[in-house]
C-alpha positions in Angstrom: 12.1 4.8 12.9 13.9 6.3 9.9 11.6 9.0 8.4 12.0 10.3 4.9 10.0 13.4 3.7 10.4 14.2 0.1 8.8 17.6 -1.1 8.0 18.2 -4.9 7.0 21.6 -5.8 6.4 22.3 -2.1 8.5 24.4 0.2 9.9 22.5 3.0 9.0 24.2 6.4 9.5 23.0 9.8 6.0 23.2 11.0 4.8 21.0 8.0 7.5 18.4 8.7 6.9 18.5 12.5 3.2 17.9 11.7 3.8 15.1 9.3 6.3 13.6 11.6 3.7 13.8 14.5 1.2 11.7 12.6 3.3 9.1 11.4 4.7 8.5 15.0 1.2 8.2 16.3 0.6 5.4 13.8 4.0 3.9 15.3 1.9 3.1 18.6 -0.3 0.6 16.7 2.4 -1.0 14.6 6.0 -1.1 14.4 7.4 1.1 11.8 11.2 0.7 10.7 11.0 3.5 8.0 8.5 5.8 6.8 8.9 7.1 3.3 6.6 10.2 2.5 6.3 12.1 -0.6 4.4 15.3 -0.8 3.6 16.7 -4.3 2.0 19.8 -5.8 0.9 19.2 -9.3 0.5 22.7 -10.7 -1.8 21.8 -13.7 -3.9 19.3 -12.1 -6.9 19.4 -10.1 -6.8 18.5 -7.1 -3.4 19.8 -7.0 -1.8 18.0 -4.1 -0.8 14.2 -3.9 0.6 12.4 -0.9 2.1 9.1 -1.0 3.2 7.0 2.0 5.2 3.8 2.3 5.7 2.5 5.8 8.4 -0.4 5.9 7.1 -2.8 8.7 7.7 -6.2 10.1 5.7 -8.5 7.8 3.9 -6.6 4.7 4.7 -3.2 4.2 1.9 -0.5 4.3 1.1 1.7 1.5 -1.4 4.7 1.0 -1.8 7.4 -1.7 -4.3 10.2 -1.9 -5.2 13.4 -3.5 -7.1 16.7 -2.5 -7.2 20.2 -3.0 -5.1 21.0 0.2 -2.1 19.2 1.2 -3.5 18.8 4.7 -6.6 17.1 3.6 -4.7 14.8 1.3 -2.3 13.9 4.1 -5.1 13.2 6.2 -6.7 10.9 3.7 -3.5 9.0 3.4 -3.2 8.5 7.2 -6.8 7.3 7.3 -6.0 4.8 4.8 -3.0 3.6 6.5 -4.9 3.4 10.1 -7.5 1.4 8.2 -4.9 -1.2 6.8 -3.1 -1.6 10.2 -6.3 -2.1 12.0 -7.5 -4.6 9.5 -4.4 -6.7 9.6 -4.4 -6.7 13.4 -8.2 -7.7 13.3 -7.3 -10.5 10.9 -4.5 -11.6 13.0 -6.5 -11.8 16.2 -9.3 -13.9 14.3 -6.8 -16.4 13.0 -5.4 -16.8 16.6 -9.0 -17.2 18.1 -9.7 -19.7 15.3 -6.8 -21.7 15.8 -7.3 -21.8 19.6 -10.7 -22.9 19.2 -9.8 -25.5 16.8 -7.2 -26.9 19.3 -9.5 -26.8 22.2 -12.2 -28.6 20.5 -9.9 -31.7 19.5 
C-alpha cells in the first residue's frame, strides 16, 4: 500500500504520522487498499479548525471520507469511522447479493 499524508498548516511529526498509518493499515485488514491519500488541514480562522480528507484507492469503487472537528485526533477518528462504515456496508451488500443469487439458482 502506498500512503500519502499531506499536512497543511500542521507540523508533520513522526508520532502523528505513525498514528495515522496505524489506523489506515487497520482498515486494510477489511479491504485491500492500493493507495491511501490523506489530507490533514488546520483552518486558522474557522471553527472547528481541523479538517481531514481521506481517499482510499481500492479494487472496485474507491472509498472517500471527510470530517471536521475541534481537534485533529477527533476529526481523523470521525473520518476513519466513516470509512469503516462504507467498507462494512459494501461487504454486507456483496454478501446479500451472493446469497440472493444462490437462492435464486437453487430454487430453479
